[in-house]
C-alpha positions in Angstrom: 8.4 25.7 27.6 10.7 25.8 24.5 11.1 22.9 22.2 14.1 22.2 20.1 13.3 22.7 16.4 14.1 19.7 14.3 14.8 20.5 10.6 13.2 18.7 7.7 16.5 17.2 6.8 16.6 15.3 10.1 13.0 14.1 9.9 11.4 17.1 11.7 8.7 19.5 10.7 10.8 22.7 10.9 11.8 24.7 7.9 15.6 25.0 7.3 17.4 26.9 4.6 14.1 28.3 3.4 12.5 24.9 2.8 8.8 25.0 3.6 8.0 21.4 2.9 9.6 18.3 1.3 7.5 15.6 -0.2 8.6 12.2 -1.5 6.4 10.0 -3.7 7.0 6.6 -5.3 5.1 7.7 -8.5 6.1 11.3 -8.7 2.5 12.7 -8.1 1.5 14.5 -5.0 -0.8 17.2 -3.5 -0.1 19.5 -0.6 -1.7 22.5 1.1 0.3 25.8 1.3 -0.6 29.2 2.5 -0.9 31.9 -0.2 2.4 33.0 -1.5 5.1 32.6 -4.2 7.0 29.3 -4.0 10.1 27.9 -5.8 9.7 24.2 -6.5 12.6 21.8 -7.0 11.9 18.3 -8.4 14.4 15.5 -8.4 14.5 11.8 -9.2 17.8 10.7 -7.7 21.4 10.4 -8.9 20.5 9.2 -12.4 18.3 12.1 -13.4 18.3 15.8 -14.1 16.6 18.3 -11.7 13.7 20.5 -12.7 12.6 23.6 -10.9 10.1 26.4 -11.3 7.8 28.8 -9.5 4.2 28.6 -8.5 2.0 31.3 -7.1 -0.7 30.1 -4.6 -3.7 32.3 -4.2 -6.2 32.1 -1.3 -8.9 29.6 -2.0 -7.4 28.6 -5.4 -5.7 25.5 -6.7 -2.3 25.9 -8.3 -0.5 23.2 -10.3 3.0 22.5 -11.4 4.3 19.9 -13.8 8.0 19.0 -13.9 10.1 16.9 -16.2 13.3 15.1 -15.2 15.3 13.0 -17.6 17.5 10.1 -17.1 21.1 11.3 -17.7 23.3 8.5 -16.3 23.7 5.2 -18.0 23.4 2.8 -15.1 23.5 -0.5 -17.0 25.9 -2.7 -15.1 25.8 -0.5 -12.0 23.7 -0.4 -8.8 22.5 2.7 -7.0 22.6 2.0 -3.3 23.0 3.7 0.1 24.7 1.8 2.9 24.1 4.3 5.7 20.3 4.4 6.2 18.4 5.0 9.4 14.7 4.6 10.1 12.4 4.4 13.1 14.5 1.6 14.7 17.4 4.1 15.2 17.3 6.5 18.1 18.4 9.3 15.8 15.6 8.8 13.2 11.8 9.2 13.3 11.3 8.1 9.7 8.8 5.2 9.5 10.1 2.2 7.5 7.4 2.8 4.8 8.6 6.4 4.3 12.2 5.2 4.0 11.2 2.8 1.3 9.2 5.5 -0.5 12.3 7.8 -0.3 14.4 5.2 -2.1 11.7 4.6 -4.7 11.4 8.4 -5.2 15.2 8.6 -5.8 15.2 5.6 -8.2 17.6 3.6 -6.1 18.2 -0.1 -6.6 19.2 -1.3 -3.1 18.2 -0.3 0.4 20.7 -1.6 3.0 19.5 -0.9 6.5 22.0 0.4 9.0 20.1 1.3 12.1 22.1 1.9 15.2 22.8 -1.5 17.0 19.7 -3.2 15.7 19.0 -5.2 12.5 16.1 -4.0 10.4 14.7 -6.1 7.5 12.8 -4.2 4.8 12.1 -7.3 2.6 8.7 -8.2 4.1 7.5 -4.6 3.9 8.6 -4.3 0.3 6.5 -7.3 -0.5 3.5 -5.9 1.5 3.8 -2.6 -0.4 4.0 -4.4 -3.7 7.5 -2.8 -4.4 9.8 -5.9 -4.1 10.3 -5.9 -7.9 11.4 -2.2 -7.9 13.7 -2.2 -4.9 16.0 -4.8 -3.4 17.0 -4.7 0.3 19.6 -6.2 2.6 20.0 -6.3 6.3 22.8 -4.2 7.8 23.8 -2.5 11.0 25.7 0.5 12.3 27.6 -0.8 15.3 27.7 2.4 17.4 30.4 2.1 20.1 30.8 4.9 22.6 34.6 4.8 22.5 35.7 3.5 19.1 33.4 5.1 16.6 30.7 3.6 14.4 31.1 0.7 12.0 28.7 -0.4 9.2 28.3 -4.0 8.3 26.2 -5.8 5.6 24.7 -8.2 4.5 23.8 -9.7 7.8 21.4 -12.4 9.0 18.2 -11.1 10.6 17.0 -13.1 13.6 14.0 -12.1 15.7 13.8 -15.5 17.5 16.4 -18.1 18.5 15.5 -21.3 20.4 12.1 -19.9 21.3 13.6 -16.7 22.8 13.6 -13.1 21.5 17.0 -12.0 20.1 18.1 -8.6 21.3 18.5 -6.2 18.4 17.3 -8.9 16.0 20.8 -10.4 16.0 22.9 -7.2 16.3 26.1 -7.8 18.1 27.0 -6.4 21.5 30.0 -4.1 21.2 30.7 -3.3 24.9 34.2 -4.2 26.0 35.0 -5.4 22.5 38.2 -4.5 20.6 37.7 -3.3 17.0 39.0 -6.6 15.5 36.4 -8.5 17.5 33.7 -6.3 16.2 34.9 -6.7 12.6 35.3 -10.5 13.1 31.7 -10.8 14.4 30.4 -8.7 11.5 32.3 -10.8 8.9 31.1 -14.1 10.5 
């Protein structure tokens, strides 16, 4: 039985465009196992920094190491680096655990993570506190309202509600879009 290959860029384990592996770390240090061979390494730190690259040869049974240097190139004083279209495990089209999504933002030196899972609100704030990273990364609750007929609409910041009047809230407060005109969707997001 054939399985569909899912590329690394979409959260899968399959190589695409010659990529063998991709690793994101919050502190820039990592280890990985690779079969013997010659590898090109690319190291980045997000939109404010340079990119470094080099080559490493891995020999059977031996340890190879690589050190990279990236330098901050963009003066971001007075600016905020954020992404407002972010999916994690709550979205049907993402397998990225919430912890990995946070680590990816820390690795890229971002300032704000705004969730936008499809038709469900996700709140990263408690997990940032648990991971001890609340001082390095801010978060806000958002959503991608994903209608079948009208397209997708992103809204933020929003109120995250798991419970209301003792009952579980579907989608943690995300609005229902079925049979809604675009103006009604926008009005609900704004309210």
